N, C-alpha and C positions, 0 to 999 in steps of 0.2 A: 240699279236704276238704269245705268247706261245700256246694259244688255236688254232690259225691258223696252226702252225707247228704241233701240236698234231694231228689235224684232217688230215693233209696231210700224216703223217706217218701212222695213223690208216688206211687210205684208201689203202696205199701201202702194209700194212701187215694184211689186213682183213682176209686172210686165217687162221691166228692164232685163230680167233674166233671159227672156227669149231673144232679145237683141244681142246679148252677150254670147249666147249659144251660137247664133249665126256667125258672129264675128270670130269667136274662138275656133269654130269648125273650119272656117275659110282659111284662117292663119295656119292651123295645124295641117290641114290637107295640102295646101300649096307648098309650105316649107317642107313638109314630110315627103312630098313627091320629088321635090328638087334634091333633098338630102339622099333619098333612096337612089336616084339616078347617079349621084356622085359616088355613093358608097357601093354601088352594084359591082364594079370591077373587083374590088377587094373581097366582097362577099362571094363572088363567083370563084375567085382564086382559092379562097378558103374551102368552099364547097367541093371544088375539084380535088384538092389535096386530101380531104376527108374521104371523098369517093374512091381515090386511088388505094386506100387501105382495104377496101372490100367490105367494110362494116355495113354500109348502107345497103349494098346489094344482098349480102347474106341476110340482113334483117328483113328486107322486102321479100326475099324468097321464102324465109321461114313463115312470115305472116300469111303469104299466099298459100303455102302448103297447109297451114293450120286451118285456114278458112275452107279449103277444098277437102279437108279431112285426110290429107296425106300424112301418114305417121312419121315421115322422114323430116318433119319440120324441126325436130330437136337437133338434128345435125347442123342445120343452118343457124339456129340460135346459138349453138355451141361455137360455130365458126365466127359468128358476130361477136360473141363474148371474148373469144381468143384475140380478135383484132382490135378490141376496144383500147388496149394499152397503146397500140400504134396511133389510134385516134387522139388519145390524150397527148402523146408526144408531138403529134402534128399540130394540135391546137396551141401547145406551149411554144413551139418553135416558130409559129407564124407571126413573128414580131412586127414585120412590115405591115401586114394586113391589119393587125390589131391597132397599130399606131394610126394608120389611115382611117380606120373606123372610129377610133376614139376622137380624133381631131374633127372628123365630119360630124359626129354626134354632138360634140361640145359646141361647134359653130352653129349647128342647127338649133340646139337648145337656147343658145344666146340670142339668135335671131328671133325665135319664137317668143322668148322673154321680152325682147325689145318691142316687138309688134303688139304683144298683149299689154305691156306697160304703156304703150301709146294710147290705149283706150282708157287708162286710169283717170287722167285729168278730165276728159270730156264727161265720163260717167260721174265723177265726183262733182263736177259743176252742175250737171243735171240734178243730182240729188240735193246739192246746196240750194239751187233755185226752188225746189219743192219745199225744203225745210224752211227757207226764209220767207217765201211769199206764195207757195203753192203754184209757182209758174211751171209751165211745161215746155221743154225744148227737145228737139230731135237730136239723135246722136251724131249724124253726119254733119248737120249744120254747126253743132257745137265743136266737132273735131276740126272743121274748116276754120271757125272763128278763133280757136285756140291752138291752131296747128303748130306754130313755132314753140310755144311753151310746152305743148304736149310732147313734141319731138325731143326737146332738150331734157325734159323730165324723164322720158323713157330711156334716153342715153345714160343719164346719171343713175337712174334706178338700176339699169342693167350692170353698170360698173360697180356701184356700191352696195345696193340692197341685195341684188342677186348674188354677188360675190360673197357678201357676209353670210347669207343664208346657206350658200354652198359650203362655206367654211364650217359653219355650225353642224351641218349634216355630216361632213367628212370627219369632224372631231368625234361625233357620236358613233359613227361607224367604227372608227379606230378603237374607241373605248369599248364598244360592244365586243369586238374581236378579242381584246385583252381580257375582258371580264367573263366572257362566256365559258372559258376553260375552268374558271374558278368558282363561279356561282350559277352556271347554267342558265336556264330560262329567266331567272330573276334579273339577269342583265338586260333583258328587253325592257322591263319596267323602269329600271334605273336609267337607262339611256333615253327612253321616251320622256321621263320626267325632266332630265337635263335638257333634252331637245326642246320641249315645250316651254321651259323657263327661259332658255337663251333666245328662242324665237320670239317670246313675249317681250323680252328686253329689247331686241332689235325693232320689233313693231312699235314699242313705246317711243324709242328714240326718233323714229321717222313718222310717228303718228300725226303730228301737226303740220307736216310738210305740204301735202296736197290741200287740206282744208284751208290753211293760211293763204296759199297761192290763189285759190279760186274765190275765197270769201273776201279777202282784202284786195283782190285784183292786182297783185304784185308779180314781179318776176320770180322765176323758180328759185334762184339763190336767196333772194330776200324772203321768199315764202318759207324756206327752210329755217332761217334764223328766227323769224317771227313764230313759226310753229314750235321750235324748240323752247322758246321762252314761255309760250302759252301752256304747253303740256307739262313743262317743268313745274308749274304751280300745283299740279295734281299728279305728280309723277307716279307715286306708289299706287294711287287709285287707278290710274291708267294702266300701269303694269299688271295689276291683278285682274283688271277687266280683260286684258288680252290673254292672260293665263287661262281664265275660265272660258273665254271664247274658243281658245285652242282646244281645250278638253271637250267642250260641247260639240264643236264641229268635227273633231276626230271621231267621236262616238257616232255622230249622226252620219258622217260620210261612210264609216265602216259598216254600220247597220244597213244603210240605204244601198251600198254597193253589194253586200251579201244577199240581201232580200231580193234584189232585182238582177242578180247575176252580172253586176257591173254596168248594166244599161242605164240605171238611174243616175249614175255619176255624170251623165251628159247634162242633167239638170242640177245635180247637187254641187258640182264644182263651180259653175258660174254663180250659183246661189251663195256659196261661201265667199266668192270674190266680191259680190255686192255687200255681204254682211261686213266684211273688213272695211270697205269704203265708207259704209254708213257709220260704223262704230268710231272711225277716225273723226268724222264730222261731228258726231254726238259729243265725243270727248273734247274736241276743240271748242264747240259752241258752249259747252258747260264751263270750260276753263275760262272763256272770255266773258261769260255771263250773257250770251245772246239768247233771245227767245227763238223758238223754232217749232214748226209743226211736226207732230209725231204721227198724225194721220190727217184726213181731210177736214176734221172739225176741232181737233184738240191741239192746243198750243202749250208747249212746255215753258213755263214761266221761269224767270231768272231765279236761281237758287242761291 
């Protein structure tokens, strides 16, 4: 029922997806440009070291001769192949460059996470207003009105939620590496199942945080404690809702990405973002016994 109501609200508020697309693109482009500028010296050094091996030049010469129909292209490809071991050694030994790139990437990802999380509270409040009274509010006005709470939530989200999700991902990657040698491709299914279950558990723990904060109009810390108590009343139901949502969205994002050669993910990822915000509100409203609109005419009565 929660998934059904979430889908109905999502269709009613699909226009929010376009606002999220604009916001997401601005954040990613700005932070990405700054990160690239910072990482460029390390990338250039790494590229120069690889270039010194002759691999790139031999490969370019071979491709050029092949296109022109010059039969000597095999000599260049053989030279490129012979120098590939030197490329591997260069890549492995470039510890300083890789350290700089890793730090830059991690900081950039954390900043993007914070800025994206900054939009969570305003968007949840917009959805809460629709569900409670069909009220309509703009994103920027809501962000300004809830600026302090949104900033604090984004900081805590980046520290705790992002870190816990990163730990889950790292655990599954390590498990995959260990299992792949023993059970082959079956390890993909095992690790995905574990990842989806642990992610659902994390989502369930934090599910009531935003809804309680915006619905009860309390501070971020108070909202977390209120949300935990509310979702705790229907913990297993909430957990399995997130499990099914994870499976559905993974299948949908994969299919949409393949069928559109990745272009469709520009819409699909913000849509998934909205779906998670809505299902959190639906689970919280159901746990608290609040009535809410699932579309412009239909009210979900207290169950």
